[in-house]
C-alpha positions in Angstrom: 73.7 123.8 77.1 72.9 119.9 77.2 74.2 119.7 73.8 77.3 121.5 74.5 77.9 118.8 77.5 76.9 116.1 75.3 79.4 117.0 72.5 82.2 117.6 74.7 81.5 113.9 76.7 81.4 112.4 73.1 84.5 114.3 72.2 86.2 112.9 75.5 84.8 109.2 75.3 88.1 108.3 73.3 90.4 109.6 75.7 88.7 107.8 78.9 88.7 104.8 76.6 92.6 105.0 76.4 92.7 105.7 80.1 90.6 102.8 81.4 92.7 100.7 78.9 95.9 102.0 80.6 94.4 101.7 84.1 93.7 98.1 83.2 97.2 97.3 81.8 98.5 99.2 84.8 96.5 96.5 87.1 98.1 93.6 85.4 101.7 95.1 85.9 101.0 95.9 89.5 99.8 92.0 89.8 102.6 90.6 88.2 105.1 92.8 90.0 103.5 91.6 93.2 103.9 87.9 92.2 107.7 88.6 91.1 108.5 90.1 94.4 106.6 87.6 96.6 108.5 84.8 94.2 111.7 86.4 95.0 111.0 86.5 98.8 109.6 83.1 98.7 112.9 81.7 97.2 115.0 83.5 99.6 113.2 82.3 102.4 113.4 78.7 101.2 117.2 78.8 100.6 117.7 79.7 104.7 118.3 76.9 107.2 115.7 77.9 109.8 113.0 75.5 111.3 109.4 74.9 109.9 107.6 77.0 112.3 110.0 80.2 111.1 109.6 79.3 107.6 105.9 79.1 107.9 105.4 82.7 109.4 107.7 84.1 107.0 105.8 82.6 104.2 102.4 83.7 105.8 104.2 87.3 105.5 104.9 86.5 102.0 101.4 85.6 101.3 100.2 88.7 103.0 102.5 90.8 101.1 101.0 89.1 97.6 97.7 89.7 98.8 98.3 93.4 99.2 99.6 93.5 95.9 96.3 91.5 94.5 94.1 94.2 96.5 95.8 97.1 95.1 95.4 95.4 91.5 91.8 94.8 92.3 91.4 98.6 93.7 92.9 99.7 89.8 90.3 97.7 88.4 87.4 98.8 90.3 88.7 102.7 89.7 88.7 101.6 85.8 85.2 99.8 86.1 83.9 103.0 88.0 84.9 105.4 85.0 83.5 103.0 82.4 80.2 102.8 84.1 79.9 106.5 84.3 80.9 107.0 80.7 78.9 103.9 79.3 76.2 103.0 82.1 75.2 99.6 81.2 73.4 97.1 83.7 76.2 94.6 82.9 78.9 97.3 84.0 77.1 98.3 87.2 76.7 94.3 87.8 80.3 94.1 87.5 81.4 96.8 89.5 79.2 95.6 92.2 80.7 92.0 92.1 84.3 93.5 92.2 83.7 95.8 94.9 82.3 92.7 97.2 84.9 90.7 96.3 87.3 93.3 96.9 85.7 94.0 100.3 85.8 90.4 101.4 89.5 90.0 100.3 90.6 93.4 102.1 88.9 92.0 105.2 90.5 88.8 105.2 94.0 90.0 104.2 93.5 93.1 107.0 92.9 89.9 109.6 95.8 87.9 108.5 98.3 91.1 108.4 97.3 91.7 112.0 97.7 88.3 113.2 101.0 88.1 111.3 102.1 91.2 113.2 100.9 90.0 116.6 102.8 87.0 116.0 106.1 88.7 114.9 105.7 90.8 118.2 105.1 87.9 120.5 108.4 86.2 118.5 110.3 89.3 119.2 109.3 89.8 122.7 110.3 85.8 123.6 113.5 86.7 122.3 114.5 89.5 124.3 117.2 88.2 127.1 115.7 88.8 130.5 119.0 89.7 131.7 119.3 92.9 129.4 116.3 94.5 131.2 
């Protein structure tokens, strides 16, 4: 039975290698797409005639938006690394996976805090703009 499982696993390794490569490439596309979208938003934001405080808030939203794409890209890389560590467990792969997980966790924590702050700031600005005569 062990030989059958080993044979099946050995037959599937080339498929998993291709799948890992596809995930790595997809991760790069997600990152590039996020950079392009954030770049477009930044250019649109810079072309408007608004005060500096409003532009700074918009840039913070753009930064958070880009950060979410970076985070998604890291998540995809972690998935690829988990698969790779399962099919070819080496100490180096496990160490790389642990480092990526720590980096992703730190980025996720701070990105979440920035998004919360940006949403609170936007909510406060929206409330401040409401005309008291309409209430």
